[in-house]
FIGU-847420 format. One record per atom (N, C-alpha, C): residue number from 1; x, y, z; residue in three letters; atom name. Coordinates in pm, whole numbers. Layout:
% residues N
ATOM:NUM:X:Y:Z:ala:CA
...
***
This chain:
% residues 124
ATOM:1:13495:9300:9897:met:N
ATOM:1:13479:9371:9762:met:CA
ATOM:1:13276:9443:9747:met:C
ATOM:2:13280:9543:9705:val:N
ATOM:2:13210:9583:9734:val:CA
ATOM:2:13116:9553:9579:val:C
ATOM:3:12967:9595:9625:ser:N
ATOM:3:12879:9516:9489:ser:CA
ATOM:3:12841:9642:9349:ser:C
ATOM:4:12857:9623:9234:thr:N
ATOM:4:12845:9730:9135:thr:CA
ATOM:4:12711:9725:9109:thr:C
ATOM:5:12650:9635:9191:arg:N
ATOM:5:12479:9610:9144:arg:CA
ATOM:5:12426:9740:9227:arg:C
ATOM:6:12320:9806:9169:pro:N
ATOM:6:12216:9874:9239:pro:CA
ATOM:6:12162:9817:9358:pro:C
ATOM:7:12178:9859:9494:arg:N
ATOM:7:12084:9816:9627:arg:CA
ATOM:7:11950:9914:9625:arg:C
ATOM:8:11835:9800:9603:val:N
ATOM:8:11748:9855:9580:val:CA
ATOM:8:11636:9786:9731:val:C
ATOM:9:11584:9880:9734:leu:N
ATOM:9:11492:9804:9848:leu:CA
ATOM:9:11356:9844:9813:leu:C
ATOM:10:11248:9739:9821:leu:N
ATOM:10:11076:9738:9766:leu:CA
ATOM:10:11006:9754:9947:leu:C
ATOM:11:10874:9812:9834:ala:N
ATOM:11:10783:9853:9954:ala:CA
ATOM:11:10635:9817:9870:ala:C
ATOM:12:10572:9714:9917:asp:N
ATOM:12:10476:9709:9891:asp:CA
ATOM:12:10371:9639:9958:asp:C
ATOM:13:10240:9686:9927:asp:N
ATOM:13:10190:9592:10069:asp:CA
ATOM:13:10089:9455:10016:asp:C
ATOM:14:10130:9450:9887:tyr:N
ATOM:14:10085:9284:9804:tyr:CA
ATOM:14:10204:9245:9806:tyr:C
ATOM:15:10173:9127:9914:pro:N
ATOM:15:10323:8971:9907:pro:CA
ATOM:15:10371:8937:9754:pro:C
ATOM:16:10268:8910:9693:asp:N
ATOM:16:10284:8870:9562:asp:CA
ATOM:16:10370:8960:9479:asp:C
ATOM:17:10320:9078:9499:met:N
ATOM:17:10378:9199:9380:met:CA
ATOM:17:10545:9237:9464:met:C
ATOM:18:10551:9235:9567:leu:N
ATOM:18:10686:9209:9637:leu:CA
ATOM:18:10756:9096:9567:leu:C
ATOM:19:10733:9012:9572:lys:N
ATOM:19:10842:8870:9515:lys:CA
ATOM:19:10812:8928:9350:lys:C
ATOM:20:10715:8943:9266:ala:N
ATOM:20:10698:8936:9163:ala:CA
ATOM:20:10873:9045:9154:ala:C
ATOM:21:10849:9177:9189:val:N
ATOM:21:10913:9304:9177:val:CA
ATOM:21:11065:9246:9204:val:C
ATOM:22:11095:9163:9340:ser:N
ATOM:22:11216:9129:9369:ser:CA
ATOM:22:11272:9034:9283:ser:C
ATOM:23:11194:8909:9253:arg:N
ATOM:23:11252:8854:9116:arg:CA
ATOM:23:11285:8961:9000:arg:C
ATOM:24:11243:9025:8965:leu:N
ATOM:24:11237:9114:8851:leu:CA
ATOM:24:11401:9170:8869:leu:C
ATOM:25:11391:9244:8963:leu:N
ATOM:25:11494:9326:8994:leu:CA
ATOM:25:11624:9252:9026:leu:C
ATOM:26:11575:9159:9103:ala:N
ATOM:26:11729:9051:9141:ala:CA
ATOM:26:11811:9007:9027:ala:C
ATOM:27:11756:9002:8883:leu:N
ATOM:27:11856:9014:8771:leu:CA
ATOM:27:11969:9087:8744:leu:C
ATOM:28:11952:9172:8823:asp:N
ATOM:28:12071:9278:8786:asp:CA
ATOM:28:12071:9385:8899:asp:C
ATOM:29:12007:9368:8983:cys:N
ATOM:29:12009:9412:9161:cys:CA
ATOM:29:12047:9361:9261:cys:C
ATOM:30:12108:9433:9362:glu:N
ATOM:30:12103:9343:9475:glu:CA
ATOM:30:11984:9426:9550:glu:C
ATOM:31:11857:9358:9557:val:N
ATOM:31:11701:9358:9675:val:CA
ATOM:31:11777:9361:9815:val:C
ATOM:32:11811:9478:9888:val:N
ATOM:32:11851:9471:9990:val:CA
ATOM:32:11738:9408:10100:val:C
ATOM:33:11621:9423:10098:gly:N
ATOM:33:11491:9454:10173:gly:CA
ATOM:33:11345:9474:10112:gly:C
ATOM:34:11273:9364:10156:thr:N
ATOM:34:11125:9442:10131:thr:CA
ATOM:34:11053:9469:10242:thr:C
ATOM:35:10978:9578:10192:val:N
ATOM:35:10833:9598:10371:val:CA
ATOM:35:10694:9613:10294:val:C
ATOM:36:10640:9589:10367:ala:N
ATOM:36:10514:9636:10347:ala:CA
ATOM:36:10474:9727:10406:ala:C
ATOM:37:10491:9840:10481:asp:N
ATOM:37:10418:9983:10498:asp:CA
ATOM:37:10486:10024:10495:asp:C
ATOM:38:10469:10203:10506:gly:N
ATOM:38:10543:10292:10500:gly:CA
ATOM:38:10627:10302:10675:gly:C
ATOM:39:10535:10301:10781:ser:N
ATOM:39:10642:10319:10885:ser:CA
ATOM:39:10797:10211:10895:ser:C
ATOM:40:10761:10053:10801:ala:N
ATOM:40:10878:9957:10824:ala:CA
ATOM:40:11001:10012:10735:ala:C
ATOM:41:10935:10080:10565:leu:N
ATOM:41:11003:10161:10468:leu:CA
ATOM:41:11101:10275:10546:leu:C
ATOM:42:11047:10355:10603:leu:N
ATOM:42:11123:10464:10635:leu:CA
ATOM:42:11227:10393:10783:leu:C
ATOM:43:11218:10304:10846:glu:N
ATOM:43:11297:10230:10949:glu:CA
ATOM:43:11399:10169:10852:glu:C
ATOM:44:11364:10083:10740:ala:N
ATOM:44:11462:9980:10640:ala:CA
ATOM:44:11514:10110:10578:ala:C
ATOM:45:11497:10221:10529:ala:N
ATOM:45:11563:10300:10424:ala:CA
ATOM:45:11676:10365:10552:ala:C
ATOM:46:11631:10376:10688:gln:N
ATOM:46:11773:10448:10757:gln:CA
ATOM:46:11839:10351:10742:gln:C
ATOM:47:11821:10223:10810:arg:N
ATOM:47:11891:10077:10846:arg:CA
ATOM:47:11993:10023:10700:arg:C
ATOM:48:11908:10025:10613:leu:N
ATOM:48:12003:9956:10488:leu:CA
ATOM:48:12104:10045:10391:leu:C
ATOM:49:12047:10184:10392:gln:N
ATOM:49:12094:10262:10307:gln:CA
ATOM:49:12116:10229:10145:gln:C
ATOM:50:11957:10215:10119:pro:N
ATOM:50:11965:10160:9974:pro:CA
ATOM:50:12016:10273:9860:pro:C
ATOM:51:12049:10250:9765:asp:N
ATOM:51:12076:10339:9609:asp:CA
ATOM:51:11922:10389:9588:asp:C
ATOM:52:11842:10302:9582:val:N
ATOM:52:11720:10345:9523:val:CA
ATOM:52:11603:10267:9630:val:C
ATOM:53:11456:10317:9624:ile:N
ATOM:53:11382:10280:9662:ile:CA
ATOM:53:11256:10249:9667:ile:C
ATOM:54:11184:10136:9550:val:N
ATOM:54:11091:10141:9507:val:CA
ATOM:54:10970:10132:9572:val:C
ATOM:55:10876:10207:9563:leu:N
ATOM:55:10751:10220:9651:leu:CA
ATOM:55:10597:10237:9599:leu:C
ATOM:56:10512:10187:9625:asp:N
ATOM:56:10411:10182:9577:asp:CA
ATOM:56:10342:10323:9699:asp:C
ATOM:57:10238:10361:9635:leu:N
ATOM:57:10209:10510:9686:leu:CA
ATOM:57:10086:10423:9813:leu:C
ATOM:58:10029:10352:9795:arg:N
ATOM:58:9903:10294:9860:arg:CA
ATOM:58:9973:10178:9996:arg:C
ATOM:59:10068:10243:10032:leu:N
ATOM:59:10066:10192:10166:leu:CA
ATOM:59:10032:10194:10296:leu:C
ATOM:60:10015:10125:10371:pro:N
ATOM:60:9967:10154:10553:pro:CA
ATOM:60:10060:10184:10603:pro:C
ATOM:61:10007:10281:10700:lys:N
ATOM:61:10098:10290:10799:lys:CA
ATOM:61:10098:10508:10785:lys:C
ATOM:62:10264:10465:10714:val:N
ATOM:62:10278:10581:10622:val:CA
ATOM:62:10254:10564:10456:val:C
ATOM:63:10210:10706:10394:asp:N
ATOM:63:10160:10654:10274:asp:CA
ATOM:63:10275:10686:10205:asp:C
ATOM:64:10280:10646:10048:gly:N
ATOM:64:10388:10659:9950:gly:CA
ATOM:64:10443:10771:9934:gly:C
ATOM:65:10346:10853:9936:leu:N
ATOM:65:10411:11023:9912:leu:CA
ATOM:65:10457:11075:10021:leu:C
ATOM:66:10379:11049:10148:glu:N
ATOM:66:10466:11087:10261:glu:CA
ATOM:66:10592:11045:10287:glu:C
ATOM:67:10578:10900:10302:ala:N
ATOM:67:10730:10836:10277:ala:CA
ATOM:67:10818:10876:10197:ala:C
ATOM:68:10808:10885:10108:cys:N
ATOM:68:10874:10976:9958:cys:CA
ATOM:68:10938:11068:10013:cys:C
ATOM:69:10849:11177:10071:arg:N
ATOM:69:10889:11327:10111:arg:CA
ATOM:69:11020:11314:10194:arg:C
ATOM:70:10978:11193:10316:arg:N
ATOM:70:11052:11210:10474:arg:CA
ATOM:70:11174:11151:10378:arg:C
ATOM:71:11175:11073:10313:ile:N
ATOM:71:11297:11016:10296:ile:CA
ATOM:71:11397:11086:10208:ile:C
ATOM:72:11331:11166:10092:thr:N
ATOM:72:11442:11256:10037:thr:CA
ATOM:72:11494:11394:10125:thr:C
ATOM:73:11399:11395:10223:gln:N
ATOM:73:11477:11504:10267:gln:CA
ATOM:73:11572:11447:10413:gln:C
ATOM:74:11563:11320:10408:val:N
ATOM:74:11700:11349:10503:val:CA
ATOM:74:11789:11253:10433:val:C
ATOM:75:11764:11181:10307:his:N
ATOM:75:11882:11090:10227:his:CA
ATOM:75:11866:11147:10117:his:C
ATOM:76:11892:11274:10057:pro:N
ATOM:76:11893:11326:9933:pro:CA
ATOM:76:11934:11247:9844:pro:C
ATOM:77:12046:11194:9876:glu:N
ATOM:77:12136:11102:9802:glu:CA
ATOM:77:12061:10980:9719:glu:C
ATOM:78:11953:10947:9800:met:N
ATOM:78:11882:10794:9770:met:CA
ATOM:78:11783:10855:9670:met:C
ATOM:79:11777:10766:9556:arg:N
ATOM:79:11686:10793:9504:arg:CA
ATOM:79:11566:10695:9487:arg:C
ATOM:80:11443:10729:9478:val:N
ATOM:80:11305:10698:9448:val:CA
ATOM:80:11222:10681:9384:val:C
ATOM:81:11178:10557:9338:ile:N
ATOM:81:11089:10551:9231:ile:CA
ATOM:81:10929:10489:9311:ile:C
ATOM:82:10856:10582:9190:val:N
ATOM:82:10713:10515:9251:val:CA
ATOM:82:10690:10463:9180:val:C
ATOM:83:10602:10343:9231:phe:N
ATOM:83:10599:10256:9131:phe:CA
ATOM:83:10447:10215:9150:phe:C
ATOM:84:10334:10262:9101:thr:N
ATOM:84:10187:10252:9142:thr:CA
ATOM:84:10123:10192:9020:thr:C
ATOM:85:9968:10165:9012:ala:N
ATOM:85:9925:10129:8933:ala:CA
ATOM:85:9775:10252:8963:ala:C
ATOM:86:9791:10330:9016:met:N
ATOM:86:9676:10478:9017:met:CA
ATOM:86:9735:10562:8890:met:C
ATOM:87:9595:10570:8858:ser:N
ATOM:87:9565:10633:8718:ser:CA
ATOM:87:9529:10765:8761:ser:C
ATOM:88:9549:10843:8854:asp:N
ATOM:88:9545:10987:8859:asp:CA
ATOM:88:9654:11049:8777:asp:C
ATOM:89:9604:11117:8657:pro:N
ATOM:89:9681:11185:8603:pro:CA
ATOM:89:9758:11332:8701:pro:C
ATOM:90:9723:11322:8791:asp:N
ATOM:90:9826:11478:8900:asp:CA
ATOM:90:9901:11357:8976:asp:C
ATOM:91:9916:11246:8985:ile:N
ATOM:91:9941:11161:9047:ile:CA
ATOM:91:10123:11159:9031:ile:C
ATOM:92:10176:11154:8949:ser:N
ATOM:92:10309:11118:8889:ser:CA
ATOM:92:10381:11266:8957:ser:C
ATOM:93:10307:11444:8887:gln:N
ATOM:93:10366:11584:8987:gln:CA
ATOM:93:10332:11543:9086:gln:C
ATOM:94:10279:11499:9187:arg:N
ATOM:94:10294:11497:9245:arg:CA
ATOM:94:10395:11484:9317:arg:C
ATOM:95:10389:11309:9320:ser:N
ATOM:95:10518:11251:9309:ser:CA
ATOM:95:10656:11297:9318:ser:C
ATOM:96:10631:11386:9198:phe:N
ATOM:96:10769:11439:9169:phe:CA
ATOM:96:10805:11581:9267:phe:C
ATOM:97:10665:11609:9325:ala:N
ATOM:97:10707:11714:9378:ala:CA
ATOM:97:10722:11727:9532:ala:C
ATOM:98:10715:11585:9577:val:N
ATOM:98:10766:11538:9681:val:CA
ATOM:98:10892:11475:9695:val:C
ATOM:99:10973:11469:9580:gly:N
ATOM:99:11144:11410:9566:gly:CA
ATOM:99:11167:11303:9492:gly:C
ATOM:100:11024:11238:9444:ala:N
ATOM:100:11078:11119:9347:ala:CA
ATOM:100:11145:11144:9261:ala:C
ATOM:101:11217:11033:9230:ser:N
ATOM:101:11355:11044:9118:ser:CA
ATOM:101:11251:11033:8952:ser:C
ATOM:102:11183:10910:8997:ala:N
ATOM:102:11079:10883:8864:ala:CA
ATOM:102:10943:10842:8931:ala:C
ATOM:103:10902:10786:8784:phe:N
ATOM:103:10734:10730:8849:phe:CA
ATOM:103:10767:10605:8753:phe:C
ATOM:104:10678:10526:8765:val:N
ATOM:104:10658:10377:8683:val:CA
ATOM:104:10515:10346:8698:val:C
ATOM:105:10450:10289:8629:ser:N
ATOM:105:10307:10219:8633:ser:CA
ATOM:105:10346:10086:8637:ser:C
ATOM:106:10298:10065:8698:lys:N
ATOM:106:10252:9917:8724:lys:CA
ATOM:106:10221:9849:8618:lys:C
ATOM:107:10112:9919:8533:leu:N
ATOM:107:10117:9832:8382:leu:CA
ATOM:107:10209:9878:8293:leu:C
ATOM:108:10320:9886:8357:ala:N
ATOM:108:10455:9925:8234:ala:CA
ATOM:108:10575:9872:8362:ala:C
ATOM:109:10552:9746:8416:ala:N
ATOM:109:10658:9722:8523:ala:CA
ATOM:109:10775:9686:8453:ala:C
ATOM:110:10736:9661:8316:ile:N
ATOM:110:10909:9603:8236:ile:CA
ATOM:110:10961:9729:8187:ile:C
ATOM:111:10929:9844:8237:asp:N
ATOM:111:11046:9915:8253:asp:CA
ATOM:111:11098:9990:8392:asp:C
ATOM:112:11081:9932:8458:leu:N
ATOM:112:11137:9918:8621:leu:CA
ATOM:112:11266:9888:8644:leu:C
ATOM:113:11299:9791:8587:leu:N
ATOM:113:11436:9772:8569:leu:CA
ATOM:113:11501:9854:8460:leu:C
ATOM:114:11527:9878:8405:ser:N
ATOM:114:11575:9948:8317:ser:CA
ATOM:114:11583:10123:8391:ser:C
ATOM:115:11438:10186:8425:thr:N
ATOM:115:11492:10276:8526:thr:CA
ATOM:115:11587:10310:8675:thr:C
ATOM:116:11569:10170:8733:val:N
ATOM:116:11664:10157:8823:val:CA
ATOM:116:11838:10192:8753:val:C
ATOM:117:11856:10104:8686:lys:N
ATOM:117:11953:10127:8613:lys:CA
ATOM:117:11986:10255:8550:lys:C
ATOM:118:11906:10329:8517:arg:N
ATOM:118:11972:10479:8468:arg:CA
ATOM:118:11995:10549:8597:arg:C
ATOM:119:11896:10542:8691:leu:N
ATOM:119:11964:10585:8812:leu:CA
ATOM:119:12075:10581:8907:leu:C
ATOM:120:12104:10454:8866:cys:N
ATOM:120:12254:10447:8939:cys:CA
ATOM:120:12332:10376:8831:cys:C
ATOM:121:12369:10467:8732:pro:N
ATOM:121:12465:10429:8602:pro:CA
ATOM:121:12607:10372:8676:pro:C
ATOM:122:12621:10457:8776:asp:N
ATOM:122:12827:10424:8802:asp:CA
ATOM:122:12798:10265:8874:asp:C
ATOM:123:12688:10197:8905:arg:N
ATOM:123:12651:10094:8980:arg:CA
ATOM:123:12608:9992:8863:arg:C
ATOM:124:12559:10008:8729:ser:N
ATOM:124:12530:9942:8650:ser:CA
ATOM:124:12590:9831:8543:ser:C
***
């Protein structure tokens, strides 16, 4: 049986953040993996084929903007949500310019689940 829940891959270099976001999303999503750096994210995206990737911008090895750019070029069907605490007003524009589907501030984490569901209406 094919899951109707959005398949989500998480990327953040803070283990506690990964745990918290994973628990939040697991209410209505299938969290298929968590990774702590951009290099691991690129590999996991290829291997796991998630519907949605939630990534922080400040990732070691390959930063979030570059990871987003690479993923959306190779897998345009994957939706990328930039999930960051960065407050630079220009950062959301830069995120969308490299292919992000949505931008959610970590200060508004409650909006993350609704954003995933909005991006995958056929799986919600």
